[in-house]
ROFI-505906 format. One line per field, with one value per residue: residue in one letter; x negated, y negated, z of N, C-alpha, C in turn. Coordinates in steps of 0.2 Angstrom, whole numbers, always signed. Layout:
residu: c(A  ...)
nxx: c(X  ...)
nyy: c(Y  ...)
nzz: c(Z  ...)
caxx: c(X  ...)
cayy: c(Y  ...)
cazz: c(Z  ...)
cxx: c(X  ...)
cyy: c(Y  ...)
czz: c(Z  ...)
END
This chain:
residu: c(M  A  A  S  L  I  P  K  V  T  L  E  Q  W  R  A  F  Q  A  V  V  E  Y  G  G  Y  A  Q  A  A  D  A  I  H  K  T  Q  S  T  L  S  Y  S  V  Q  K  L  E  Q  S  L  G  V  Q  V  L  E  V  K  G  R  K  A  R  L  T  A  A  G  E  V  L  L  R  R  S  R  Q  L  L  E  S  A  V  S  L  E  A  I  A  D  S  L  A  R  G  V  E  P  R  L  D  L  A  V  E  V  V  F  P  Y  D  E  L  F  C  L  L  A  A  F  S  Q  R  F  P  D  T  R  V  E  L  M  E  S  V  L  S  G  G  H  D  L  L  V  A  G  Q  V  D  L  L  V  S  T  V  V  P  Q  G  F  V  G  E  P  L  M  R  L  E  F  I  C  V  S  S  P  E  H  P  L  Q  S  L  G  R  P  V  T  L  Q  D  L  K  L  H  R  Q  M  V  T  R  D  S  G  P  Q  R  R  F  S  A  P  W  L  E  A  E  Q  R  W  T  V  S  N  L  S  T  S  I  R  A  I  K  G  G  L  G  F  A  W  V  P  R  L  Q  I  E  Q  D  L  Q  Q  G  L  L  V  P  I  A  M  E  E  G  G  R  R  Y  G  E  L  Y  L  V  Y  K  D  K  D  A  A  G  P  A  T  R  Y  L  A  E  L  L  L  D  R  C  Q  N  M  E  Q  A  E  A  L  D  V  D  E  M  D)
nxx: c(-320  -331  -333  -335  -347  -357  -369  -367  -378  -395  -409  -418  -414  -413  -428  -430  -427  -435  -446  -446  -444  -454  -465  -463  -455  -447  -454  -468  -466  -462  -474  -483  -476  -476  -464  -451  -448  -434  -427  -427  -423  -408  -406  -405  -395  -388  -384  -378  -368  -363  -361  -357  -363  -372  -388  -403  -405  -412  -424  -429  -444  -444  -439  -426  -423  -407  -394  -388  -397  -408  -403  -401  -412  -422  -414  -415  -428  -432  -422  -431  -442  -437  -433  -447  -453  -444  -449  -458  -461  -455  -463  -475  -469  -468  -481  -486  -497  -509  -522  -531  -535  -534  -539  -540  -549  -551  -565  -567  -562  -566  -581  -586  -577  -569  -574  -574  -560  -558  -567  -559  -548  -550  -555  -540  -536  -546  -551  -543  -549  -558  -556  -564  -562  -569  -566  -561  -553  -542  -544  -541  -527  -524  -529  -518  -506  -508  -508  -519  -523  -518  -517  -518  -529  -526  -529  -520  -505  -496  -484  -469  -471  -469  -478  -487  -491  -505  -518  -523  -537  -552  -562  -579  -588  -605  -622  -639  -650  -660  -656  -653  -641  -639  -645  -642  -638  -625  -607  -602  -598  -586  -588  -606  -605  -603  -617  -627  -629  -618  -613  -603  -593  -590  -573  -564  -558  -555  -550  -552  -545  -539  -545  -554  -547  -555  -567  -578  -591  -601  -614  -617  -620  -615  -612  -607  -603  -600  -610  -620  -620  -618  -632  -640  -638  -642  -655  -656  -652  -640  -625  -608  -590  -587  -580  -577  -577  -586  -597  -603  -613  -624  -620  -622  -635  -643  -644  -635  -626  -615  -608  -606  -595  -584  -571  -563  -569  -567  -557  -542  -535  -524  -521  -514  -507  -502  -492  -492  -481  -471  -459  -465  -477  -489  -491  -502  -507  -499  -501  -515  -511  -507  -517  -523  -514  -513  -525  -531  -520  -525  -538  -536  -526  -538  -547  -539  -541  -554  -553  -544  -553  -563  -558)
nyy: c(-524  -521  -525  -538  -543  -542  -552  -568  -572  -570  -563  -565  -577  -586  -585  -593  -604  -611  -609  -618  -633  -630  -631  -643  -643  -640  -633  -633  -624  -614  -609  -609  -596  -588  -587  -590  -606  -609  -597  -601  -611  -609  -598  -607  -615  -602  -599  -612  -612  -600  -604  -616  -628  -641  -637  -645  -660  -667  -680  -690  -683  -673  -662  -665  -661  -659  -665  -653  -645  -645  -641  -626  -622  -620  -611  -601  -597  -590  -581  -574  -570  -560  -549  -547  -544  -534  -524  -520  -513  -503  -498  -495  -483  -475  -472  -466  -462  -476  -482  -492  -503  -516  -529  -541  -548  -557  -562  -562  -551  -534  -527  -514  -509  -508  -504  -488  -484  -486  -475  -465  -469  -465  -451  -447  -453  -450  -457  -467  -482  -495  -513  -524  -540  -552  -566  -582  -590  -601  -594  -580  -581  -589  -580  -572  -579  -580  -569  -558  -549  -533  -529  -540  -546  -557  -576  -582  -583  -583  -597  -591  -577  -562  -556  -545  -542  -539  -539  -545  -559  -561  -576  -581  -594  -594  -594  -593  -584  -595  -606  -625  -629  -618  -619  -632  -630  -632  -632  -631  -645  -648  -662  -661  -652  -658  -664  -658  -643  -636  -619  -616  -606  -607  -611  -598  -603  -611  -625  -626  -628  -625  -628  -621  -622  -628  -637  -648  -654  -666  -664  -651  -637  -627  -612  -598  -585  -575  -568  -572  -584  -580  -574  -584  -592  -583  -586  -595  -609  -617  -615  -608  -604  -586  -571  -560  -545  -543  -545  -537  -529  -538  -545  -537  -532  -543  -554  -562  -573  -579  -597  -606  -614  -628  -629  -620  -611  -600  -594  -589  -580  -573  -559  -555  -545  -541  -539  -541  -537  -528  -520  -514  -508  -495  -478  -476  -491  -490  -481  -487  -496  -492  -487  -497  -504  -495  -490  -505  -506  -496  -502  -512  -508  -500  -509  -517  -509  -511  -524  -521  -512  -519  -528)
nzz: c(+535  +537  +522  +527  +532  +522  +518  +507  +498  +493  +499  +490  +485  +497  +497  +483  +487  +497  +493  +484  +490  +501  +491  +484  +475  +457  +447  +455  +462  +455  +448  +459  +465  +454  +447  +434  +433  +428  +432  +448  +449  +444  +454  +466  +462  +461  +474  +482  +479  +481  +498  +497  +500  +496  +495  +490  +481  +470  +465  +454  +449  +462  +473  +486  +502  +510  +523  +527  +520  +526  +541  +535  +529  +543  +547  +537  +537  +550  +544  +532  +539  +549  +540  +533  +546  +548  +538  +541  +553  +546  +539  +546  +556  +542  +540  +553  +563  +565  +555  +558  +568  +577  +589  +602  +615  +629  +635  +649  +653  +663  +655  +655  +661  +647  +640  +643  +644  +631  +625  +631  +622  +608  +612  +609  +598  +584  +570  +573  +566  +579  +579  +589  +595  +602  +614  +621  +630  +620  +609  +606  +607  +597  +587  +588  +587  +572  +569  +568  +575  +585  +598  +611  +625  +639  +646  +642  +637  +621  +616  +611  +614  +623  +638  +645  +664  +667  +677  +693  +692  +702  +704  +705  +712  +709  +710  +710  +720  +724  +721  +724  +731  +737  +748  +757  +770  +775  +772  +755  +745  +733  +726  +730  +722  +707  +705  +702  +686  +677  +671  +654  +650  +632  +623  +611  +601  +585  +585  +600  +613  +624  +640  +654  +671  +681  +678  +682  +686  +680  +672  +661  +652  +638  +634  +621  +626  +639  +645  +644  +651  +664  +664  +661  +676  +683  +682  +687  +680  +684  +689  +690  +690  +691  +684  +699  +695  +687  +690  +702  +703  +703  +713  +724  +723  +726  +715  +713  +721  +730  +732  +746  +750  +754  +751  +739  +733  +729  +716  +705  +695  +680  +670  +654  +646  +627  +615  +595  +588  +597  +593  +581  +584  +584  +588  +590  +595  +608  +614  +618  +625  +635  +645  +647  +655  +665  +669  +674  +684  +691  +695  +701  +714  +718  +722  +731  +743  +747  +749  +761  +769  +772  +781)
caxx: c(-325  -339  -337  -335  -353  -362  -372  -366  -384  -397  -415  -424  -410  -417  -434  -432  -424  -437  -452  -443  -443  -461  -470  -460  -452  -445  -462  -474  -461  -462  -482  -484  -472  -476  -457  -448  -441  -427  -428  -430  -415  -403  -407  -405  -388  -379  -385  -376  -360  -359  -360  -351  -365  -377  -396  -408  -405  -418  -423  -438  -447  -445  -430  -426  -416  -399  -394  -385  -405  -413  -401  -401  -420  -423  -412  -416  -435  -430  -420  -435  -446  -435  -434  -451  -454  -440  -450  -467  -460  -453  -471  -475  -464  -468  -486  -488  -503  -514  -527  -536  -531  -535  -539  -542  -549  -555  -573  -567  -560  -573  -581  -589  -570  -565  -577  -570  -554  -558  -570  -552  -543  -554  -552  -534  -536  -552  -547  -539  -554  -558  -559  -563  -564  -572  -559  -564  -547  -537  -547  -536  -521  -524  -530  -514  -502  -512  -505  -525  -524  -512  -516  -521  -529  -529  -526  -514  -499  -494  -477  -462  -472  -470  -484  -486  -496  -510  -522  -526  -544  -556  -566  -583  -591  -610  -629  -647  -653  -666  -653  -652  -635  -642  -652  -638  -639  -619  -602  -605  -592  -586  -595  -612  -604  -604  -624  -626  -627  -612  -614  -597  -590  -585  -567  -567  -552  -556  -549  -555  -538  -538  -551  -553  -545  -562  -572  -578  -599  -603  -619  -613  -623  -608  -613  -604  -602  -600  -615  -627  -618  -622  -638  -645  -634  -646  -664  -659  -652  -634  -619  -599  -584  -586  -572  -579  -577  -593  -605  -603  -619  -627  -620  -624  -644  -643  -648  -631  -625  -608  -609  -604  -590  -579  -564  -562  -576  -563  -551  -538  -531  -519  -524  -510  -509  -498  -491  -492  -476  -471  -456  -468  -482  -489  -492  -511  -508  -495  -506  -521  -511  -504  -522  -524  -510  -514  -532  -530  -516  -530  -544  -532  -528  -545  -551  -535  -543  -558  -552  -542  -558  -567  -555)
cayy: c(-526  -518  -531  -546  -541  -541  -557  -569  -576  -563  -563  -568  -585  -588  -587  -598  -613  -613  -609  -626  -635  -630  -634  -650  -647  -632  -634  -633  -617  -610  -609  -604  -590  -585  -588  -595  -614  -609  -592  -603  -618  -602  -595  -611  -615  -598  -600  -616  -609  -595  -606  -619  -634  -644  -640  -650  -666  -672  -687  -691  -675  -672  -660  -665  -659  -665  -664  -644  -639  -645  -636  -618  -619  -617  -602  -597  -595  -584  -573  -571  -566  -554  -546  -544  -539  -524  -521  -518  -508  -496  -494  -492  -477  -470  -472  -464  -465  -482  -480  -495  -507  -524  -530  -547  -545  -562  -560  -562  -544  -533  -526  -509  -503  -507  -496  -483  -484  -485  -470  -462  -468  -462  -447  -445  -452  -454  -456  -474  -489  -500  -518  -526  -547  -555  -572  -585  -595  -602  -588  -575  -584  -591  -575  -568  -583  -581  -561  -554  -545  -531  -531  -546  -547  -562  -577  -585  -581  -590  -597  -587  -570  -560  -558  -540  -544  -534  -540  -553  -559  -568  -581  -584  -597  -594  -595  -587  -588  -601  -614  -629  -628  -612  -622  -639  -631  -634  -630  -635  -650  -653  -666  -660  -648  -663  -666  -650  -641  -632  -616  -617  -605  -610  -609  -597  -605  -616  -632  -626  -634  -625  -628  -620  -631  -629  -640  -652  -656  -669  -661  -644  -632  -623  -606  -595  -578  -577  -562  -577  -588  -576  -573  -592  -593  -576  -587  -602  -615  -619  -612  -605  -597  -580  -565  -554  -540  -544  -547  -535  -527  -543  -549  -529  -535  -553  -556  -570  -577  -586  -604  -606  -622  -633  -625  -619  -607  -591  -595  -583  -582  -569  -557  -553  -539  -544  -538  -544  -534  -519  -511  -512  -505  -487  -474  -479  -496  -491  -479  -490  -503  -490  -485  -504  -506  -487  -494  -510  -504  -493  -504  -517  -507  -500  -517  -519  -505  -513  -528  -518  -508  -528  -533)
cazz: c(+542  +531  +517  +529  +535  +517  +517  +501  +496  +494  +501  +484  +485  +502  +495  +479  +491  +503  +488  +481  +498  +502  +485  +484  +466  +454  +444  +456  +465  +450  +448  +466  +467  +449  +443  +430  +434  +426  +437  +452  +448  +444  +460  +471  +461  +466  +480  +482  +475  +486  +502  +494  +501  +491  +498  +486  +477  +465  +463  +449  +451  +467  +475  +490  +507  +510  +529  +528  +515  +534  +545  +533  +529  +546  +548  +532  +538  +553  +540  +531  +545  +553  +535  +533  +551  +547  +534  +545  +559  +545  +536  +550  +555  +538  +540  +558  +568  +562  +553  +560  +579  +580  +598  +606  +624  +633  +637  +658  +658  +665  +647  +658  +662  +641  +634  +645  +641  +621  +623  +631  +618  +604  +612  +607  +590  +581  +565  +571  +570  +583  +578  +593  +595  +610  +614  +626  +631  +614  +604  +607  +608  +589  +583  +589  +582  +565  +564  +565  +582  +586  +606  +615  +633  +639  +654  +638  +632  +614  +615  +607  +615  +631  +641  +654  +667  +667  +683  +695  +692  +705  +700  +713  +712  +714  +710  +710  +728  +725  +717  +729  +732  +743  +753  +759  +777  +777  +767  +749  +742  +726  +727  +730  +714  +702  +705  +697  +679  +677  +665  +652  +642  +625  +621  +605  +597  +581  +589  +608  +614  +633  +645  +662  +676  +687  +674  +687  +685  +672  +670  +658  +650  +635  +629  +619  +629  +649  +649  +640  +655  +670  +664  +665  +683  +688  +681  +690  +676  +685  +695  +686  +694  +687  +689  +704  +692  +680  +693  +706  +706  +706  +719  +729  +723  +728  +710  +711  +728  +733  +736  +752  +751  +760  +747  +731  +732  +725  +712  +703  +685  +679  +665  +652  +638  +625  +611  +589  +588  +600  +590  +574  +584  +582  +591  +594  +600  +614  +618  +621  +630  +641  +645  +650  +660  +668  +672  +679  +690  +696  +698  +707  +719  +722  +726  +740  +747  +746  +753  +770  +772  +774  +788)
cxx: c(-329  -340  -338  -343  -357  -362  -370  -372  -389  -403  -422  -422  -414  -424  -438  -432  -431  -446  -451  -444  -450  -468  -465  -457  -452  -449  -467  -472  -466  -470  -485  -483  -473  -467  -457  -447  -435  -423  -425  -424  -410  -399  -404  -394  -383  -380  -380  -370  -358  -360  -356  -354  -370  -383  -401  -402  -411  -415  -431  -438  -449  -436  -433  -422  -412  -401  -391  -393  -408  -410  -403  -407  -424  -421  -413  -424  -435  -428  -426  -439  -443  -434  -440  -456  -453  -446  -458  -465  -457  -457  -474  -475  -466  -477  -489  -491  -509  -520  -535  -530  -536  -534  -544  -544  -554  -561  -573  -565  -567  -575  -582  -582  -566  -568  -577  -567  -557  -562  -563  -548  -545  -554  -546  -533  -544  -554  -544  -546  -553  -559  -558  -566  -564  -568  -562  -557  -542  -537  -541  -531  -520  -525  -520  -506  -503  -508  -513  -526  -516  -510  -521  -521  -532  -527  -522  -510  -497  -487  -474  -466  -471  -475  -483  -492  -500  -514  -521  -533  -548  -561  -569  -588  -599  -618  -634  -648  -657  -663  -652  -646  -634  -644  -649  -641  -631  -615  -603  -597  -593  -588  -602  -609  -607  -612  -627  -627  -623  -612  -606  -596  -588  -577  -568  -562  -553  -553  -549  -548  -536  -547  -549  -551  -551  -567  -573  -585  -598  -608  -615  -621  -617  -613  -607  -601  -603  -605  -619  -625  -621  -631  -645  -642  -643  -656  -664  -657  -644  -630  -612  -597  -585  -582  -578  -584  -584  -599  -606  -609  -624  -628  -625  -634  -646  -645  -643  -630  -619  -611  -604  -599  -585  -574  -567  -569  -573  -558  -548  -536  -531  -520  -516  -511  -501  -498  -492  -484  -475  -465  -459  -476  -481  -491  -500  -511  -506  -501  -512  -517  -506  -512  -526  -522  -511  -519  -534  -524  -523  -536  -541  -529  -534  -548  -546  -538  -550  -559  -551  -549  -565  -564  -554)
cyy: c(-527  -525  -536  -547  -541  -548  -559  -570  -569  -567  -569  -575  -589  -590  -592  -604  -615  -611  -618  -633  -637  -632  -641  -651  -639  -629  -630  -625  -611  -607  -606  -597  -585  -581  -591  -604  -611  -602  -596  -611  -611  -599  -601  -613  -609  -599  -606  -615  -604  -601  -613  -629  -634  -644  -644  -657  -668  -677  -689  -685  -671  -670  -662  -663  -661  -663  -656  -644  -639  -639  -624  -617  -616  -610  -597  -593  -588  -578  -572  -566  -562  -548  -542  -540  -531  -521  -515  -513  -501  -492  -494  -483  -473  -467  -466  -467  -472  -479  -486  -501  -512  -529  -536  -545  -550  -557  -559  -554  -539  -528  -517  -504  -502  -503  -490  -481  -483  -478  -466  -464  -465  -453  -441  -448  -455  -453  -464  -477  -495  -506  -522  -536  -552  -564  -576  -591  -596  -597  -585  -576  -586  -584  -572  -571  -580  -571  -556  -549  -539  -531  -537  -546  -555  -566  -585  -583  -586  -591  -594  -578  -568  -559  -551  -544  -538  -534  -547  -552  -564  -570  -580  -588  -598  -596  -592  -591  -592  -606  -617  -630  -620  -614  -629  -639  -632  -632  -636  -639  -648  -659  -666  -654  -651  -667  -663  -648  -635  -627  -616  -612  -608  -607  -606  -598  -611  -624  -630  -633  -630  -625  -624  -626  -631  -633  -646  -656  -660  -666  -653  -643  -628  -617  -602  -588  -581  -573  -567  -583  -583  -575  -579  -593  -588  -582  -593  -609  -618  -615  -611  -604  -593  -575  -558  -548  -538  -544  -542  -531  -530  -546  -542  -530  -540  -554  -561  -569  -582  -590  -603  -613  -621  -628  -624  -614  -599  -595  -589  -585  -573  -565  -555  -549  -542  -544  -541  -543  -528  -518  -511  -508  -498  -486  -475  -484  -494  -486  -483  -496  -497  -486  -489  -503  -502  -490  -500  -509  -501  -497  -511  -513  -503  -505  -520  -515  -505  -518  -524  -516  -513  -529  -528)
czz: c(+539  +528  +521  +530  +527  +518  +508  +498  +499  +495  +496  +484  +490  +499  +492  +483  +496  +498  +487  +484  +498  +496  +486  +475  +462  +450  +447  +461  +461  +448  +453  +467  +460  +447  +438  +436  +435  +430  +445  +454  +447  +452  +465  +469  +464  +471  +485  +483  +481  +493  +502  +498  +498  +495  +498  +483  +474  +464  +458  +449  +456  +469  +483  +498  +509  +516  +531  +526  +524  +538  +541  +534  +536  +549  +542  +534  +543  +549  +540  +534  +550  +547  +534  +541  +553  +545  +537  +549  +552  +540  +542  +556  +549  +537  +545  +561  +561  +559  +553  +566  +579  +586  +600  +615  +628  +638  +647  +661  +656  +657  +650  +657  +652  +638  +636  +644  +633  +622  +627  +626  +611  +603  +606  +599  +585  +576  +563  +573  +574  +582  +583  +593  +602  +610  +621  +625  +623  +610  +602  +605  +600  +584  +583  +585  +575  +563  +564  +573  +584  +594  +607  +625  +635  +645  +649  +635  +626  +614  +610  +609  +623  +630  +646  +658  +667  +676  +686  +697  +699  +703  +707  +710  +714  +708  +711  +717  +728  +723  +724  +732  +737  +750  +757  +767  +781  +771  +760  +746  +735  +720  +724  +723  +707  +700  +704  +693  +681  +671  +663  +648  +636  +623  +615  +599  +592  +583  +596  +612  +622  +634  +653  +667  +680  +682  +680  +684  +676  +670  +666  +653  +645  +635  +627  +621  +636  +649  +646  +648  +661  +668  +664  +669  +684  +687  +684  +687  +680  +689  +688  +691  +691  +688  +693  +700  +687  +684  +700  +710  +705  +710  +725  +729  +727  +723  +709  +719  +729  +735  +741  +753  +754  +757  +742  +728  +727  +724  +709  +697  +685  +674  +662  +645  +636  +618  +602  +588  +592  +596  +585  +577  +584  +587  +596  +598  +605  +617  +623  +625  +636  +646  +647  +656  +666  +676  +677  +682  +696  +700  +706  +711  +723  +725  +733  +747  +751  +752  +762  +773  +777  +782  +791)
END
């Protein structure tokens, strides 16, 4: 039984096959991965002999996939990715505590709370460097997909990843007290909003593929940071839907005022916590994730109590 589970093809042979396909031929692949052309050719021949199928056919100077090769190429990529992931897990276990933790957090998260969390984290793991990246929409998504962050806090969960719900965010449409929308003497409609300037926070992803679902105004000023948008709104330069947790103090002090809308003045979004690879996560990464989950749960419970008291 055990002997039947031993693969006929080595990872090195699968990698040689992939390289020839990726670089369009044996000579190009040999240069790219620093192997001799004869070594790559021998590896692919052994692979074909072991499997009993032809995966490549050479036409001129080009190596082209056969129908069987196309199927096996897809599966072999999954195999190598799993092998690399397995080695990463072993490396994490061998190293113990991570020397560095890369964290991407969408700007709608309450950053005062985040810094309190990071302060608690540093008490437990003082030698772990934290690289914090502030993201908007697809920015964090792209960082995670590229493997550049260990943890992501975002409203967007990339395909192929599992997001754990952190908290529900309430977004309020606000302006300064002196803004014309505050003096209409009636509920504000979406048509009214379209006659005024909206402050928009730019998607930080390189392709800017996502946008918030409530971008309606033709007049827009786009900024790269939510705090800049809030500062502009307080200065009377426009309106926007802003996370209530970010502007509690401004609301209490009257520096920002909710726009009394006919409908849609309050909207909601979900924040998720996403691991790059939970199995490979070290103790520092897991501890920070626990802090985030616990704190967000406490914030939601406190918010629910506030609503009950208001009622």
